[in-house]
N, C-alpha and C positions, 0 to 999 in steps of 0.2 A: 561705587565703593561697596565692599562687603564687610560684614562684621561677624566674628565668631564670638558667641556668648557661651561661657562655660561656668557651670555652677561650682563654687568653691567647696572643696572637700565634701562632695555632695551627700554621701551617706551620713557622715557625721553632722552635717548641717540639717538634714531631715530630722535626726534625733533631737537636735537642739531646739527645733521649733516648738516642741511640746515640753522641753526641759530647759527653760531659759536660765535656770540656775547653773547650767553647764557652760554658759558663755565664758570665754577666756580660760577654760579648764581643759586639761588633756582628755581626749575622747578617742577611742579606737573601735573599729567595727571588725567583726570576725567573719571568716568564710563559713560555708556550710559545715555543720558538725563542729563549730567553734574551733577550727583548726588554726588558721593563719590570719594575720592582719591584712585586710583588703582596703581599709580607708582610715585616715588619721586626720585629726584636727591639727592646725598649725602648732599648737602647744605640745602635742604628742610628737610631731616631727622634730621640734626643738630639743626634745629629750633623747633624740637619736634613734627612735623607733623606726625601722625600715619597713618598706612594703614587703609583704609575704613572709614576715618573721613569724614562726610558730608561737602561739600564746605561752606555752609552757616555758619557753626560753626567757621570757621577760616578766615572769610572775613577781620576782623581787622588785623590779622597776615599777610594776603596777601598784604594789603595796606602798613602796617608798614615796611615790608621787601622787597617790590617790587617783590613779587613772580610771576613768569610767569606761567599762567594757560593755559592748552590745553585741548580741548575735545579729546576723544579717536578717533584715525584715524587708524582703523584696516587695511585698504587697504595699507597704508604706512608701518605699522609694519609687516604685512605679507610679503610684498615684500622685506623688509630688512632681515627678517628671512630667506627667500629663498636665498638671496644673500650671507648671512653668511654661510649657509649650503652648497651651491654650491662651495664656496671658500674652505671650509674644505674638500670637496670631492677631490679637487686638491692637498691637502697637506698630506692626510693620506689614507692608503689603504681601510679601512672600518670604518664606523661610524653608530651609531644609533641616529636618530633624536628623542630626548626624549620629547621635548616641543618646543614652539615657540622660546625660547631663550636658550635652553640647548641641548647638544649632548654628547654622550659618544664616545670616539675615541679609536680605537684598535691600540696600539703602539707596539705590539709584533713583528711586521715584519719591524719596522722602522730601517734604518741603522744608528742609533745614539747611542752613549754610554752615552752622557751627556744629560739626560732627562730634566734637568732644562734649558739648552740651547735650546733644541728642543721646549720646552714649550714657551720660550720667542720668538723664531722664529715664531711659529704659532701665538702667540699673536700680534706681531708687523705686520705680514702680513695681518691679519684680520682687524686690525685698518687701515692699509694703503689702503687696497682694498675696504673696506666698510664704514670706518669711525666709526665703533662700537667698544668701548672698551670691552675687555673680560678678564676673569680670568680662570685659569686652576688649577685643582687639579689632581695630578698624583699618582697612587697607584696600588697595585697588584690586587685589586678587585674593582667592580663598587661601592659597598657600602663605601669602604674606600676612593675612588676617590671623592665621594660625600662629605664625611666628610672633606677631604683635601681642596676641593673647598670652603667649608664654612669657614675653617680656614684661607684661603687666604683673604677673604673679612673681616673677623673679626680682623685679626692680622697683615697681611703683604700685604695690598691692593696695596701699591705702587709698590711692586715687581710683583704682579699679577700671580705668579706661586709658587706652593709648591709641593714638591715631597716626598712621603713616600717610602723610599727604604729599611728601616730596622725596627726592633722592637722598637728601641729607638724613632725614629721620629713618628712611629705609636702611641706609648703611649702618646707622647706630644699632638697629635691631638685628640686622644680619650678622654684624660683628660680634654680638652678644649671644648668638645662637649656635651652640655646638652642632657640628654636622650630623651627629647621631640623633639630634632632636628635631631635625627638619621633617616636616610632614611629607611622607613618601620615601624616606630613607630607612631601609631595613638594616638588619645586622650585616648582611653580606655587602650591601652597598656602602655601609658605614666603614667597614674594615678596608674595602677597596679604596675609598676616597682618602682615608687617613694615611694609607700606605703611599699615597701621592702627595702628602703634605697638605691636604685639604682638610682643615680642622674646624672651620666655621662656615656658615652659609655665605658669608662675605667672600671667603676664599673661593667658594664654588662659582659664584657669579662672575668673578674676575677671570676665570679660565677662558682661553680662546674658544671660539665657536667650533673650530676644527677638532680640538681635543674632545669637547663635549659630544660632537657628532660621532667621533670614533669610539669613545669609551662608554657612553651611556646609551641605554635602550630608549625606546620611544617614551616610556613613562618618565625616565630620568630627564630626558630633554624637555618634556613639558614642565616638569618641576622647576628646572632652571629658568625657563621662560616666565613662569609664574613668579619666581623670586625676583625677576627683573621688571616685574610690573605688567606683563602681558597676560591677558585673561585667556586661559586654556580650559578652565573648568567653570561651567555655569552651575546654577543651583539645580540640584536633583530633587524635584518637587514630589516625585512619586517613589516611595520606598520599594526597593527591589526584593523579591523573595530570596531567602537565604539559600545559598548553594550547598551548605552543609549544616547539619544540626547535631550538636554534641551535648549529652547530659552525663555528667560524671560527679562522683563524690568520693571523698576520703572517709573511711570509717573512723568513728571516734576511737575505737580500739581495734587492734588487728583481729581479723576474723579467720577461723580455720574451717568452720562447717559450711558445706555447700548450700544448705537451705537458706541461711541468711544472705548469701551472695545471690541466690536465685531470686529472692524477694526484691533485693535492690535492683537487679538487672531488669526484672519485670516492671518495676516502677519507672526506671529510666527509659525503657523502651516505650512504655505507655505515654510518658511525657513527650518523647519524640513524636509519637503519633498525634498528640494534642497540638503540638506546634506546627506539624505539617498541615493538619486540617485548618488551623487558624489562618494560614497563608494560602489555602486552597491548592496544596501541592501533594505529590506522592513521591516516594523514594524507591530507587531501584537496588540500592546497596546498603547493607548493614555491617558495621565494623564494631566488634567488641574487644576491649582490652582489659587486662587484669594484672596487677602487679603487687609485689610485696613492698615493705618499707625500706627504701635505700639507706635511710639514716640508721637503721639497726644492722650494723655491719656484722654482728655476731649471728644473726639469723640467716638461714639459707635464702638466697635471692632468686627470684623468678619473675619473668615478664612474659605473659601470654597474650597473643593477639590473633584474631581470626576475622577474615572478611568473607561475607556470604552475599550472594545475589538472589533477589526475588525473581521468580518466573515472570511476574508482571508487577509493575510499580504499584505500591500500596501506601495507604495512610491508616489502615485498620490497626488499632492497637492489638487486636487478637493476632494478626499476622506478625507484627513486630515483636511481640512478646515471645511467640513460638519460635521465631527465627533467632532471637537473642538467646533463648534457652538452649537451642541447638548449638549455637556458637560457644556458649559456656561449657557445654558437655565436651566440646572438642579441645578446650584450652585449660580447663580446671585440672589441677594436680593436687592430690591429697598430701598433707604433711607440711604445707607452707602456711605462713601467717600473712594473710593478704591485707593490704592497707587501702587499695583504691581499685574501683571498677568503673567502667564507663561504656556507654553505647553511643555510637555516632552513625547517622544516616547520611547518605550522599546520593549522587545520581538523581538529583531532585528535578522533577518536571511538573508542569501545571497539571492539575487533576483532570482537566478536560481534553488533554492531548496524550492519552495513554496508548502506547504500542502494545497490543495484546498478542498472545501466541496464536498460532494457526488453529490449534485444537484446544483452545482455552475453554474450560468448562466451569470456571469459578466465578464468572461474572455475576450470576444471581447472588452468590454469597457476598461478593463485594458490595453490591447494591444494598443487601440486607444490613451488612456491617455499617455502611454509610448512614443509614437511617438510625441504627442503634446509637452510634457515637454522636450524631447530631443531637439526640436527646440527652445523652450522658454529658456532653460538653455544656449544654444549656443548663442542666441541673447543677453541675459543678461550679459554673459561673455564679449561680444564684446562691447555692448552699455553702460553697467553699471547696477548695481544691481537694480532690480525692474523696469527697463524700460518697461518690459512686466510683467504685474501682473494680478492676479485674481481681478475681480471687487469688491469683498467683502473686499479687503485690503484698499479700499479708495484711495484718491488721495494725501493726505498730507504726509509729511515726517514721517517716523516711529520713529525717535528719534530727540530730540532737542540737537543741538551741536553749542553753541554760540561761542566757542573758537577753533574750528577745524582748523588745519593747512591745507595748500594745499596738494593734493596727488601728490607730486613732481615727483614721479617715475612711476605712473600708469595712469595718465590722461594728455593728450596732452596740454590742456589749462592751466594746473597747472605747466608746466615745467618752470624752471627758465630761465630768459632772461639776458644775459650778453651783455651790450652795452657799449663798451669801445674802445677808440683809442689805438692802439698798434703800436710800431715801428718795421717794418719788412724790413730789408735790407735798412734802411734809408728812407723808405716811411711810411707815416701815413696810416694805414689800419683800417677801422671801421668794427667790427664784431658784429653780433647780434645772440644770442642763448637764446631761452626760455623766462622766465618771469622775470620782473625787480626785482633786488635786492634793498632793501631800505638801 
């Protein structure tokens, strides 16, 4: 049996750990530059706030229902994710970290016969140790576990655990799972299946093998076998390097001057370099895109995009920033009000298997850059992001975050302070820890 453990409303739950006064109250988390809603508490969902809705469109709703708004605080969320995963490593023999708030657990060697009780035990310990509420779906395959976890949130959220142990319970879950929500079904697959009157996962598993063999590709056929209880995917215990890395942001206000865009592009390219070095990879291709605000129909609209290739794969932020600026020069047009810019790198290869050119004379420079950025990355990990930066990135903050919470667990000056008199063996003792609670 496998289990999928999923943190409930993860970003909102992280904020509530240090703000218990927000329990049972609506909370929303914003994207970078405080643009759109990217996470909502259940109470906010009940008010009809959808994912991806711009904040300015729901300002009246925020005031009417006293909704608490937070800017995204990825340092806090990343630390809580690590705490949850490290706690799980103490509870199960093996697990696959699937995303920042999800993990697949291998329960096949667990000494428990009551899987529901085991799930509840894991759930309660994670809540006790980290403060994060979680849900578990347990089933014979990863795809069924994913469906069971969705069933928990839709139908038995208070229980927090659902186990598929036989065909009867599997059919209940599959019949309640829309085909578009099945793990592995994308938009194109979803439209195709609905056009054949396949609207739920149960409809799909009832289709004849010959039809599935004829109409679905190998990934689709494996998905059906998993839904029928046949294991096709084992745990992936080693994370794979990313095949593409993209860093993009929407500007808080539309931008017309090229200097501001150049600084943003330099910051995003440098961030791509940092991520490449972290996974010990290099990139062969850089893709830059730049566009105006499609919601401002009265403004002239423009979308610019350029793909450039490096002579030799690189992870040097110097090379990435220079190439990104070159791409920007090719796509930027004056007279437009730009809303978003992004940098993406692809053609990613391991840094120890680089194909160099026949007359490559830049290898000494790459070795020098490698030593420089080893030092820069180490300093930034200690002192904070972008404390050491390339001059082209400018001096201003890269994002606008008016509602960001403190980095309670990753920054000394943001630690909570408890200043309270306590009675210890009949004596009054004053203790002081961290940052003041209001």
